[in-house]
C-alpha positions, 0 to 999 in steps of 0.5 A: 523491474518497473518503478513508480511513475513520478507523478504518483509520488512526491518526495521532499526533494521534488516539492516545497520544503516541509516548512512551507505553509503556504496554501500552494504547499497542499497537493490534490490528487484524483485516484482515477488520474493516477496510473495503476502499477501492475504487480504479480498476478492481477494485483495493481496499485496506485500510490500517493506519498506525502512527507511522512506517510503514504496511501495506496489503493491496491487492487486484487482479484479473487485468489491473488496473494501477497507473500509473507513479509514485514517492514518497518512501516506501521500499516493501516489496511482498510477494505473498501470492497471485498475481503482479504484473509490475513495470516499474522506472525512468523508461523501464521499464529493468527488468522483473520478475515478483513471485509469491506468496512473494516480496518486492520492495524499492522504494527511495524515488523510484524510478519504478515501475508494475505490472500484475496477471497473475492475482488477487493479494493484495499486502501493501505496507509504507511508511516513512514512511506514504503521506500521499497515501493517507491524504488521498485525493490518490493520483489515479494510483490513482483515475482 
């Protein structure tokens, strides 16, 4: 089981405490400089983590699927390119397609799953950061 390379994630123990308001406490990243973590199928992602939120680029090829799951983290999903079809609820009570330029807000603990309808670049923002993603224990995305 792989874990996120240390340069893609930062935690309070690795960086300046939250009370440090010096200009040096800000961090700058370039997506192309971060290693892509391979997941199931052809899905891969890059992560950047702050103290209280996380942002990820998630890359899909047509047909890649994210199995049903839920988490405590509130999630914003912004599609930059392509389209994902979502099923929301424990019994797929709601279906919708989120296309480039659109955002889906997924509340904490709402079960959801998705399938890529075409090659897709998805930006996910989580609050708080996904500890299962940081620890590599997100088995639903790895099997």
